[in-house]
KOLZAMAR-317141 format. One record per atom (N, C-alpha, C): x, y, z. Coordinates in steps of 0.2 Angstrom, whole numbers, padded with zeros to 4 digits, always signed. Layout:
! KOLZAMAR-317141
XYZ...
END
This chain:
! KOLZAMAR-317141
-0181+0591+0356-0190+0592+0360-0193+0595+0351-0197+0589+0353-0201+0589+0346-0208+0590+0349-0215+0595+0344-0217+0594+0343-0222+0596+0336-0227+0598+0338-0230+0604+0327-0233+0605+0330-0226+0612+0327-0230+0618+0322-0226+0623+0319-0229+0626+0313-0226+0631+0314-0230+0638+0312-0230+0645+0316-0229+0648+0315-0227+0656+0310-0230+0660+0307-0231+0667+0309-0231+0672+0301-0233+0678+0301-0235+0679+0300-0232+0682+0289-0228+0674+0288-0223+0676+0284-0224+0669+0278-0223+0666+0274-0223+0659+0269-0220+0656+0272-0220+0646+0275-0215+0646+0277-0216+0639+0274-0208+0634+0271-0207+0629+0271-0201+0623+0269-0204+0621+0275-0199+0615+0276-0197+0612+0274-0192+0609+0273-0187+0603+0272-0191+0594+0273-0192+0589+0269-0199+0584+0267-0194+0579+0268-0188+0576+0270-0186+0575+0271-0178+0574+0278-0180+0572+0286-0178+0577+0288-0175+0568+0293-0172+0568+0299-0172+0560+0302-0177+0560+0308-0177+0554+0307-0182+0550+0312-0183+0554+0319-0180+0557+0321-0184+0563+0329-0185+0569+0325-0186+0568+0319-0191+0575+0316-0197+0574+0312-0198+0566+0316-0204+0562+0313-0209+0567+0315-0211+0567+0324-0218+0569+0326-0220+0577+0320-0213+0581+0319-0213+0585+0316-0217+0586+0309-0213+0582+0305-0217+0583+0298-0225+0579+0299-0226+0575+0303-0233+0573+0304-0237+0577+0307-0237+0580+0311-0239+0586+0311-0240+0591+0307-0235+0592+0303-0236+0597+0295-0241+0591+0287-0240+0586+0289-0243+0583+0286-0252+0585+0285-0251+0587+0293-0259+0585+0294-0262+0590+0293-0260+0594+0293-0263+0603+0290-0266+0601+0282-0265+0598+0277-0264+0598+0270-0270+0597+0267-0274+0595+0274-0279+0593+0270-0287+0599+0273-0283+0603+0275-0289+0608+0284-0290+0600+0288-0288+0597+0294-0293+0594+0296-0294+0598+0305-0294+0597+0307-0289+0603+0315-0286+0596+0316-0280+0599+0321-0276+0600+0324-0276+0599+0330-0275+0590+0333-0273+0592+0343-0270+0597+0347-0273+0599+0351-0268+0604+0358-0269+0599+0363-0262+0604+0364-0258+0598+0367-0258+0607+0376-0259+0608+0380-0259+0612+0384-0256+0609+0393-0249+0612+0392-0244+0613+0392-0244+0607+0387-0237+0611+0379-0234+0609+0376-0227+0608+0376-0226+0603+0378-0217+0605+0381-0213+0604+0376-0216+0603+0369-0212+0598+0367-0214+0603+0360-0216+0608+0360-0216+0616+0357-0207+0614+0351-0209+0615+0346-0204+0616+0340-0198+0623+0343-0192+0622+0341-0187+0626+0339-0185+0628+0337-0187+0632+0333-0183+0640+0327-0177+0641+0330-0174+0639+0324-0166+0647+0327-0165+0650+0322-0165+0656+0327-0165+0662+0323-0157+0665+0319-0159+0663+0312-0152+0662+0308-0147+0659+0312-0151+0651+0313-0140+0647+0314-0143+0645+0324-0136+0648+0325-0139+0647+0333-0128+0655+0334-0136+0658+0330-0131+0665+0330-0128+0667+0336-0129+0664+0342-0127+0666+0348-0120+0661+0348-0118+0657+0345-0111+0656+0347-0109+0654+0339-0107+0657+0335-0107+0657+0325-0110+0664+0324-0107+0666+0321-0109+0670+0315-0115+0668+0309-0121+0670+0311-0126+0672+0308-0124+0673+0300-0131+0664+0298-0133+0664+0293-0127+0662+0290-0124+0660+0291-0118+0650+0288-0119+0645+0290-0116+0642+0286-0116+0634+0290-0113+0632+0296-0110+0636+0296-0107+0634+0304-0114+0637+0310-0116+0641+0309-0122+0645+0314-0126+0638+0312-0130+0633+0305-0132+0633+0305-0131+0623+0309-0124+0619+0311-0119+0618+0309-0125+0615+0319-0120+0623+0320-0123+0623+0330-0127+0622+0330-0135+0625+0325-0141+0624+0327-0140+0616+0331-0139+0614+0323-0142+0606+0325-0141+0603+0330-0135+0606+0331-0132+0598+0336-0132+0600+0345-0136+0608+0342-0142+0611+0351-0146+0607+0350-0149+0605+0346-0153+0602+0348-0162+0605+0344-0161+0613+0342-0165+0615+0337-0170+0610+0330-0174+0610+0331-0176+0609+0326-0177+0611+0315-0178+0616+0315-0179+0624+0313-0173+0625+0311-0169+0627+0304-0168+0631+0303-0171+0638+0300-0169+0642+0303-0173+0651+0297-0167+0652+0292-0171+0651+0287-0165+0659+0279-0168+0660+0281-0165+0666+0280-0168+0671+0275-0163+0669+0268-0167+0673+0264-0164+0671+0257-0168+0680+0253-0161+0683+0251-0159+0687+0244-0155+0684+0237-0154+0689+0233-0152+0688+0225-0147+0693+0227-0142+0687+0220-0136+0693+0220-0137+0696+0216-0135+0701+0214-0135+0705+0207-0134+0700+0202-0129+0696+0201-0133+0693+0194-0138+0687+0195-0142+0687+0199-0149+0685+0200-0145+0676+0208-0141+0677+0209-0141+0671+0213-0143+0673+0219-0146+0664+0222-0150+0664+0229-0146+0665+0233-0142+0669+0239-0139+0667+0244-0146+0668+0250-0143+0667+0257-0144+0663+0263-0141+0674+0265-0147+0676+0268-0141+0682+0271-0145+0689+0272-0146+0688+0279-0151+0693+0283-0152+0700+0280-0148+0705+0280-0146+0710+0278-0147+0714+0273-0149+0720+0271-0149+0726+0265-0142+0724+0265-0140+0727+0265-0133+0729+0265-0125+0722+0269-0122+0723+0266-0114+0718+0269-0109+0720+0274-0113+0724+0275-0110+0728+0281-0106+0727+0287-0112+0723+0290-0112+0720+0300-0111+0716+0298-0111+0711+0294-0107+0704+0294-0102+0701+0290-0097+0703+0287-0095+0704+0285-0087+0708+0283-0082+0705+0280-0075+0711+0281-0077+0717+0274-0082+0719+0269-0083+0721+0267-0091+0728+0268-0094+0733+0262-0098+0737+0262-0103+0736+0257-0108+0742+0257-0112+0742+0250-0119+0738+0252-0120+0738+0245-0128+0737+0244-0127+0729+0244-0129+0720+0245-0129+0715+0243-0131+0713+0239-0137+0717+0234-0138+0717+0228-0132+0723+0223-0127+0725+0225-0121+0729+0220-0117+0722+0221-0118+0716+0223-0109+0711+0222-0115+0706+0219-0110+0704+0215-0112+0697+0210-0111+0692+0214-0108+0685+0213-0110+0680+0216-0101+0681+0218-0099+0682+0213-0090+0677+0210-0089+0683+0215-0091+0687+0217-0090+0694+0223-0090+0693+0230-0097+0691+0232-0099+0691+0238-0096+0684+0237-0097+0679+0234-0090+0673+0238-0085+0674+0243-0080+0683+0240-0075+0681+0241-0072+0686+0248-0079+0689+0251-0080+0691+0256-0079+0687+0264-0075+0689+0270-0078+0684+0274-0080+0689+0278-0087+0683+0280-0094+0683+0284-0090+0678+0289-0085+0680+0292-0084+0675+0301-0080+0679+0308-0074+0681+0306-0072+0686+0306-0073+0693+0313-0079+0697+0308-0083+0701+0313-0086+0697+0320-0088+0692+0321-0088+0687+0326-0086+0683+0328-0080+0681+0328-0074+0677+0330-0065+0677+0325-0061+0678+0326-0057+0677+0323-0055+0670+0319-0058+0665+0324-0059+0660+0324-0062+0660+0316-0066+0660+0318-0070+0659+0312-0071+0665+0304-0064+0668+0303-0063+0669+0300-0060+0664+0294-0064+0670+0288-0064+0662+0279-0069+0661+0277-0073+0661+0287-0080+0660+0284-0085+0663+0276-0086+0660+0275-0090+0663+0268-0098+0662+0269-0102+0667+0267-0110+0667+0261-0111+0662+0261-0115+0659+0261-0116+0652+0258-0122+0654+0250-0123+0653+0247-0129+0652+0243-0135+0645+0247-0137+0649+0241-0144+0644+0245-0146+0638+0243-0143+0636+0235-0141+0632+0232-0138+0625+0242-0131+0628+0243-0128+0625+0249-0130+0624+0254-0133+0628+0254-0136+0629+0263-0143+0621+0263-0146+0623+0261-0151+0618+0259-0147+0613+0256-0143+0608+0252-0140+0599+0251-0137+0602+0259-0132+0607+0261-0129+0604+0268-0137+0603+0275-0140+0607+0274-0147+0603+0276-0151+0598+0276-0152+0597+0271-0155+0590+0268-0152+0584+0271-0161+0582+0277-0161+0576+0278-0159+0579+0286-0153+0584+0288-0153+0584+0295-0159+0591+0300-0164+0593+0296-0167+0598+0298-0171+0599+0294-0177+0605+0298-0180+0608+0293-0182+0613+0291-0184+0616+0288-0183+0623+0286-0187+0629+0286-0187+0636+0291-0191+0643+0290-0188+0648+0285-0192+0647+0277-0188+0653+0272-0193+0657+0272-0187+0666+0276-0191+0671+0276-0188+0673+0268-0191+0676+0264-0191+0681+0258-0191+0685+0258-0182+0688+0259-0183+0696+0266-0181+0700+0256-0182+0698+0250-0180+0698+0246-0184+0698+0238-0185+0698+0234-0189+0697+0229-0191+0688+0228-0195+0686+0228-0196+0679+0228-0195+0677+0222-0191+0674+0217-0187+0672+0212-0189+0666+0210-0191+0664+0204-0191+0656+0201-0186+0652+0205-0181+0652+0202-0173+0648+0203-0174+0647+0213-0179+0650+0215-0178+0651+0223-0183+0645+0227-0189+0644+0221-0193+0639+0221-0190+0629+0220-0184+0633+0214-0181+0628+0209-0179+0624+0215-0174+0627+0220-0169+0624+0225-0173+0620+0231-0179+0625+0232-0182+0622+0237-0185+0615+0238-0185+0615+0232-0191+0607+0228-0185+0603+0226-0181+0605+0223-0176+0601+0219-0172+0595+0227-0173+0600+0233-0171+0596+0239-0172+0594+0242-0181+0595+0242-0185+0590+0246-0189+0594+0250-0186+0601+0252-0191+0605+0256-0194+0608+0253-0204+0605+0255-0211+0606+0252-0213+0604+0258-0220+0604+0255-0224+0607+0264-0221+0603+0269-0219+0597+0268-0219+0590+0276-0214+0595+0278-0207+0598+0277-0202+0603+0281-0199+0608+0280-0206+0615+0278-0205+0619+0277-0210+0622+0279-0207+0632+0279-0213+0636+0282-0210+0642+0276-0213+0645+0271-0211+0653+0269-0212+0657+0269-0210+0662+0273-0212+0669+0277-0210+0672+0271-0211+0681+0272-0208+0686+0270-0212+0695+0268-0205+0695+0270-0206+0700+0275-0204+0701+0280-0201+0698+0283-0203+0696+0288-0208+0695+0292-0207+0695+0300-0214+0693+0303-0219+0700+0302-0224+0697+0303-0231+0703+0305-0232+0708+0299-0233+0705+0291-0235+0706+0287-0235+0704+0279-0243+0707+0276-0245+0703+0272-0244+0709+0267-0242+0717+0268-0243+0720+0261-0237+0716+0256-0240+0716+0252-0239+0714+0246-0232+0716+0240-0231+0725+0245-0225+0727+0242-0219+0722+0244-0219+0717+0252-0217+0711+0253-0216+0706+0250-0217+0707+0244-0220+0700+0238-0220+0694+0239-0225+0694+0246-0232+0689+0247-0236+0686+0238-0237+0695+0235-0242+0691+0231-0239+0687+0223-0229+0689+0224-0223+0686+0220-0224+0680+0222-0222+0679+0229-0220+0670+0229-0227+0661+0230-0234+0668+0227-0238+0664+0227-0239+0665+0220-0238+0665+0216-0240+0663+0207-0235+0659+0207-0228+0658+0209-0221+0658+0208-0224+0648+0212-0228+0648+0218-0226+0642+0218-0237+0644+0222-0240+0638+0218-0247+0642+0221-0248+0638+0229-0247+0632+0230-0248+0627+0234-0240+0629+0240-0236+0634+0241-0232+0633+0245-0236+0634+0251-0233+0631+0257-0234+0631+0264-0234+0636+0269-0240+0643+0268-0237+0650+0268-0238+0649+0275-0236+0656+0282-0238+0657+0287-0237+0666+0288-0244+0669+0293-0244+0676+0286-0248+0674+0298-0248+0681+0300-0250+0686+0305-0263+0687+0305-0260+0683+0310-0267+0681+0313-0270+0685+0322-0271+0690+0321-0272+0695+0326-0278+0690+0329-0288+0685+0326-0289+0683+0330-0292+0676+0324-0300+0678+0327-0302+0673+0321-0305+0676+0316-0306+0678+0316-0310+0684+0310-0305+0684+0305-0299+0686+0309-0294+0688+0303-0290+0681+0299-0288+0675+0303-0290+0668+0303-0295+0665+0297-0300+0668+0296-0304+0665+0294-0305+0667+0286-0303+0675+0285-0304+0678+0277-0296+0677+0278-0292+0675+0280-0286+0671+0276-0289+0665+0274-0288+0663+0276-0291+0656+0272-0294+0656+0267-0298+0661+0269-0303+0664+0259-0299+0661+0254-0291+0667+0257-0291+0670+0250-0285+0665+0252-0281+0662+0254-0277+0658+0254-0276+0651+0257-0279+0646+0252-0281+0639+0255-0278+0633+0258-0268+0636+0254-0263+0634+0256-0259+0638+0265-0263+0639+0266-0261+0642+0272-0255+0640+0277-0253+0637+0280-0250+0633+0286-0252+0631+0292-0250+0642+0293-0246+0642+0299-0251+0648+0301-0248+0653+0305-0249+0660+0310-0249+0662+0313-0241+0667+0315-0241+0670+0320-0246+0675+0321-0243+0675+0328-0249+0676+0335-0243+0683+0340-0243+0688+0341-0241+0692+0346-0240+0686+0352-0238+0692+0358-0237+0688+0361-0241+0691+0367-0243+0696+0365-0253+0701+0369-0259+0697+0368-0258+0691+0360-0262+0688+0358-0261+0681+0361-0256+0682+0364-0256+0672+0361-0258+0671+0369-0265+0665+0367-0263+0661+0374-0267+0656+0372-0273+0650+0377-0274+0646+0377-0280+0644+0369-0282+0650+0370-0291+0650+0367-0288+0651+0362-0283+0655+0359-0282+0658+0353-0280+0651+0347-0273+0647+0354-0271+0642+0349-0276+0636+0348-0284+0637+0353-0287+0634+0351-0291+0633+0344-0291+0638+0346-0297+0641+0339-0291+0639+0332-0287+0642+0329-0283+0640+0326-0283+0633+0326-0280+0630+0328-0280+0622+0327-0289+0617+0325-0292+0622+0329-0299+0619+0326-0301+0623+0320-0297+0626+0313-0294+0628+0310-0292+0625+0304-0288+0618+0307-0282+0615+0303-0273+0620+0302-0275+0626+0308-0269+0630+0306-0262+0631+0314-0257+0629+0312-0252+0627+0315-0255+0635+0316-0250+0636+0325-0246+0644+0330-0238+0642+0330-0240+0649+0329-0232+0649+0327-0228+0658+0330-0225+0658+0337-0221+0662+0340-0216+0665+0340-0213+0669+0340-0208+0670+0345-0204+0675+0348-0198+0675+0351-0197+0677+0358-0188+0679+0358-0189+0683+0354-0179+0685+0354-0177+0693+0357-0176+0694+0358-0169+0699+0362-0170+0698+0366-0175+0702+0370-0180+0708+0376-0184+0703+0378-0186+0695+0372-0192+0693+0376-0188+0687+0376-0187+0684+0375-0182+0675+0373-0179+0674+0383-0186+0674+0389-0182+0676+0393-0187+0669+0396-0187+0667+0404-0192+0662+0404-0200+0662+0405-0200+0671+0407-0207+0672+0407-0211+0668+0403-0208+0673+0395-0211+0668+0387-0214+0665+0388-0206+0661+0386-0205+0651+0388-0213+0649+0389-0213+0650+0396-0222+0650+0400-0226+0650+0398-0225+0654+0395-0231+0659+0388-0232+0651+0381-0230+0654+0383-0227+0647+0374-0229+0642+0378-0225+0641+0376-0228+0634+0383-0235+0632+0385-0237+0633+0389-0244+0635+0392-0247+0634+0387-0247+0640+0381-0255+0640+0378-0252+0636+0373-0250+0629+0372-0248+0625+0368-0246+0629+0358-0246+0634+0360-0242+0634+0351-0235+0629+0351-0236+0625+0344-0236+0623+0341-0224+0625+0341-0226+0630+0337-0219+0632+0337-0217+0641+0339-0210+0640+0340-0206+0645+0347-0197+0648+0342-0198+0653+0341-0191+0653+0337-0188+0658+0343-0181+0654+0343-0180+0659+0350-0168+0658+0348-0167+0659+0352-0157+0661+0351-0155+0657+0357-0158+0655+0363-0156+0653+0369-0159+0649+0373-0157+0642+0368-0161+0638+0367-0156+0634+0373-0150+0635+0377-0152+0633+0382-0152+0632+0388-0154+0642+0386-0159+0642+0393-0166+0641+0394-0169+0640+0385-0172+0637+0387-0175+0631+0387-0170+0627+0388-0170+0620+0390-0171+0618+0399-0165+0623+0404-0163+0624+0406-0172+0626+0411-0174+0630+0409-0181+0631+0411-0186+0626+0410-0186+0620+0407-0190+0615+0404-0189+0610+0410-0181+0608+0411-0178+0607+0417-0184+0608+0423-0180+0613+0423-0185+0617+0433-0191+0618+0432-0197+0617+0425-0204+0614+0426-0204+0611+0428-0201+0604+0423-0204+0598+0424-0209+0597+0425-0214+0594+0423-0218+0587+0426-0217+0585+0434-0222+0586+0438-0222+0583+0446-0218+0571+0442
END
């Protein structure tokens, strides 16, 4: 299921080398560069689906196997939460501590890459995944290159090494969204300024509640590629206004919002991206609500 669009209150970066099935996504992202108006399709049944930490309902989150499962299930983009180890190696990991998703405990930043590499990041989910490892950012990007686009959520301080790796593996403005600190915040404490210093033309995604906020953000960040909007603001008028400004619209339907009701809202609005966990439920809803 393809369509164009990424949105969030984060900075977003996406891979440039993607298979033919992602040509529509590449075309949409490339079209944003000149800040020309984007077409709006309502309802947008080709909304791009973003895998939250990979296919985390069927495999241990933020691992290579979770990313493979996401691709098998048909996701258009994979979210990568990125942090650095004690010795500065960028890794794909969501939490600040390793307690929840490994067989150890403590802050991730207290582990060197060699130490983190020894942890079991799979058995907590299911014994069949015993021995699954935390991937480095380089391993993840090399594994995903040419297969799917990427949403980078900078959970820790963005570094020059992270930027180098995204560029090395071709994840640039045609196949990447970069976010920081989670959706919904532009607080410099979440390292947004740092990221822009390291990568001045990084495709940024951030939150905007209305057109005034869109215009203010564009004046400060001409590289802005997408905006994230909450469900109580998302509607056709909002999406049309964003598209008039050359901005893609991103939304998420996670946990209690991962429902048919919210799928209907996102698709009807014409939004470009939707981050979900339950892709099979979404596809069942899509089939049930197919056009006559």
